[in-house]
C-alpha positions as CSV (number, residue, x, y, z in Angstrom):
1,M,-34.8,-6.2,-17.6
2,K,-37.2,-3.8,-19.4
3,K,-37.3,-1.7,-16.3
4,W,-33.5,-1.4,-16.2
5,L,-33.3,-0.7,-19.9
6,G,-35.9,2.0,-19.5
7,L,-34.0,3.7,-16.7
8,L,-30.8,3.5,-18.7
9,L,-32.5,5.2,-21.7
10,V,-33.9,7.9,-19.4
11,G,-30.4,8.5,-18.0
12,V,-28.9,8.8,-21.4
13,L,-31.5,11.2,-22.7
14,A,-31.2,13.3,-19.5
15,S,-27.5,13.5,-20.0
16,A,-27.9,14.5,-23.6
17,A,-30.5,17.1,-22.7
18,A,-28.1,18.6,-20.1
19,A,-25.5,19.4,-22.8
20,E,-25.4,23.0,-23.7
21,T,-24.1,24.4,-27.0
22,Y,-22.1,27.7,-26.7
23,Q,-21.1,30.0,-29.5
24,I,-17.5,31.3,-29.3
25,D,-17.5,35.0,-28.4
26,P,-14.8,36.6,-30.7
27,V,-14.7,39.7,-28.5
28,H,-13.5,37.7,-25.5
29,T,-11.5,35.0,-27.3
30,T,-7.9,35.0,-28.4
31,I,-6.2,32.6,-30.8
32,R,-2.4,32.9,-30.5
33,F,0.6,31.2,-31.9
34,S,4.4,31.4,-31.7
35,V,7.2,30.0,-33.8
36,K,11.0,30.2,-33.6
37,H,12.7,32.8,-35.7
38,M,16.4,32.2,-36.7
39,V,16.7,29.8,-33.8
40,I,17.4,32.5,-31.3
41,S,13.9,34.0,-30.6
42,R,10.2,33.5,-31.2
43,V,7.7,35.4,-33.3
44,Q,4.2,35.8,-31.8
45,G,1.0,36.2,-33.7
46,R,-2.7,35.8,-33.6
47,F,-5.8,35.4,-35.8
48,D,-8.5,38.1,-35.5
49,K,-11.5,36.6,-37.3
50,F,-13.0,33.3,-36.4
51,S,-16.2,31.5,-35.3
52,G,-17.1,28.3,-33.7
53,S,-19.1,26.4,-31.1
54,V,-18.5,24.3,-27.9
55,T,-20.9,21.6,-26.6
56,Y,-20.3,21.1,-22.9
57,V,-21.9,19.5,-19.8
58,P,-19.9,19.6,-16.5
59,G,-18.4,16.2,-15.6
60,K,-19.5,14.4,-18.8
61,P,-16.6,14.7,-21.2
62,K,-18.1,12.2,-23.7
63,L,-20.6,14.9,-24.5
64,W,-18.0,17.6,-25.1
65,K,-17.6,18.8,-28.7
66,A,-15.9,21.7,-30.3
67,E,-15.6,23.2,-33.8
68,A,-13.8,26.3,-35.0
69,H,-13.4,28.1,-38.3
70,I,-10.6,30.6,-38.6
71,D,-10.1,33.2,-41.4
72,A,-6.5,32.5,-42.5
73,A,-6.1,36.0,-43.9
74,S,-6.8,37.5,-40.5
75,I,-3.3,36.6,-39.3
76,D,-1.6,39.4,-37.4
77,T,2.1,39.4,-36.3
78,R,2.2,43.2,-36.1
79,I,4.4,43.5,-39.2
80,K,2.4,44.0,-42.5
81,M,5.3,42.7,-44.7
82,R,5.6,39.5,-42.7
83,D,1.8,39.0,-42.6
84,D,1.6,39.4,-46.4
85,D,4.3,36.8,-46.7
86,V,2.5,34.3,-44.5
87,R,-0.7,34.9,-46.5
88,S,1.1,34.2,-49.7
89,D,1.8,30.8,-51.3
90,H,5.1,30.7,-49.3
91,F,3.0,29.6,-46.4
92,L,-0.8,29.7,-45.9
93,D,-1.8,30.6,-49.5
94,V,-5.0,32.2,-48.3
95,Q,-6.4,32.8,-51.8
96,K,-6.5,29.0,-52.3
97,Y,-7.1,27.9,-48.7
98,P,-9.0,30.7,-47.0
99,E,-10.0,28.8,-43.9
100,I,-8.4,26.9,-41.0
101,V,-10.8,24.4,-39.4
102,F,-10.8,22.3,-36.2
103,K,-13.4,19.6,-35.5
104,S,-13.3,17.5,-32.4
105,K,-13.8,13.8,-32.4
106,K,-13.5,12.6,-28.8
107,V,-12.2,13.4,-25.3
108,E,-9.6,11.4,-23.4
109,H,-7.6,11.6,-20.1
110,F,-10.4,13.5,-18.3
111,K,-9.4,14.6,-14.8
112,G,-11.1,17.4,-12.8
113,N,-11.3,20.3,-15.2
114,T,-8.6,19.1,-17.6
115,A,-8.7,16.7,-20.6
116,D,-7.3,15.9,-24.0
117,L,-9.6,17.0,-26.9
118,L,-8.8,14.9,-29.9
119,G,-9.8,16.2,-33.3
120,D,-8.9,17.0,-36.9
121,L,-7.1,20.2,-37.9
122,T,-7.2,21.4,-41.5
123,I,-4.5,24.0,-42.6
124,H,-3.5,24.7,-46.2
125,G,-5.9,22.1,-47.4
126,V,-4.3,19.3,-45.4
127,T,-6.1,17.6,-42.5
128,K,-4.2,16.0,-39.6
129,P,-5.2,14.7,-36.2
130,V,-4.2,16.9,-33.2
131,V,-4.6,16.8,-29.5
132,L,-5.6,19.9,-27.6
133,K,-4.8,20.0,-23.9
134,I,-7.8,21.8,-22.5
135,K,-8.6,23.3,-19.1
136,I,-12.2,24.3,-18.3
137,G,-12.3,27.6,-16.5
138,G,-16.0,27.2,-15.5
139,V,-19.5,28.4,-16.3
140,V,-20.9,31.7,-15.0
141,K,-23.8,34.1,-15.7
142,D,-22.8,37.5,-16.9
143,P,-24.5,40.7,-15.5
144,W,-27.1,40.4,-18.3
145,G,-28.1,36.9,-17.5
146,N,-26.3,35.1,-20.3
147,Q,-24.5,31.8,-19.5
148,R,-20.8,31.8,-20.4
149,L,-18.1,29.2,-20.6
150,G,-14.4,29.8,-20.2
151,A,-11.6,27.4,-21.3
152,V,-8.0,27.3,-22.4
153,A,-6.6,25.0,-25.1
154,E,-3.0,24.4,-26.1
155,T,-1.2,22.3,-28.7
156,T,2.0,22.1,-30.8
157,I,2.0,21.2,-34.4
158,N,4.7,20.7,-37.1
159,R,3.9,23.0,-40.0
160,K,5.6,20.7,-42.5
161,D,2.8,18.1,-41.7
162,F,0.4,20.6,-43.3
163,G,2.5,21.2,-46.4
164,L,4.0,24.5,-45.2
165,M,7.5,23.8,-46.4
166,Y,9.0,27.2,-47.3
167,N,12.2,28.1,-45.4
168,K,15.7,29.4,-45.7
169,V,18.9,28.0,-44.3
170,L,21.1,30.5,-42.3
171,E,24.9,30.7,-42.6
172,S,25.1,29.1,-39.1
173,G,23.1,26.1,-40.5
174,G,19.9,26.8,-38.6
175,L,16.5,27.6,-40.2
176,L,15.0,31.1,-40.7
177,V,11.6,29.8,-39.5
178,G,11.1,27.0,-37.0
179,N,8.9,24.0,-37.9
180,R,7.1,23.6,-34.6
181,I,4.3,26.0,-33.9
182,R,2.8,26.5,-30.4
183,I,-0.9,27.3,-30.4
184,K,-2.9,28.6,-27.5
185,L,-6.6,29.5,-27.4
186,D,-8.2,31.5,-24.6
187,V,-11.9,30.8,-25.2
188,E,-15.0,32.5,-23.9
189,A,-18.3,31.2,-25.3
190,I,-21.9,32.1,-24.7
191,I,-25.2,30.4,-25.1
192,P,-27.1,32.5,-27.7
193,P,-30.3,34.1,-26.5
194,K,-33.3,32.1,-27.5
195,S,-35.3,33.7,-30.3
196,K,-38.6,35.1,-29.3
197,K,-41.7,33.4,-30.8
């Protein structure tokens, strides 16, 4: 029995040791969203400032973890007036809630290179559980010998769940701004170079 327990412990430690922690590369990562505008179209936007990490080992989703911190004021929908409105207390209220945060909790429905990443998303000071549909693109070495990870993550949230209630009713009865927001992350992450002793 002791022998088997010893082998099991070695296996667990080996798996943990194989996990690599990558830092999200903001130069090669995009965080985008879209929301309905006056029912008939969608407005696209993105966040330009963020940081985070991903812990990953191929084929072992129980070891996968992710965390991201987004500067709420870095929102960009290409229209300054609209961006200023979203930054105001009508929506994100970035003076009071400067950061959007995601922290993973576990992985489910793992199959091949896809899985559901369950975690907590905090927007506007409100934290709610979300499910990110993720697809791992793979791991490669870049021309400079750095190990990189690629992945795509998508989810849809209801902004009212996070206290983002502002809206206007149109003459037709529809809403100026839709409640459901589609979010897509195209992530590239890198293992930081080890510091020289």
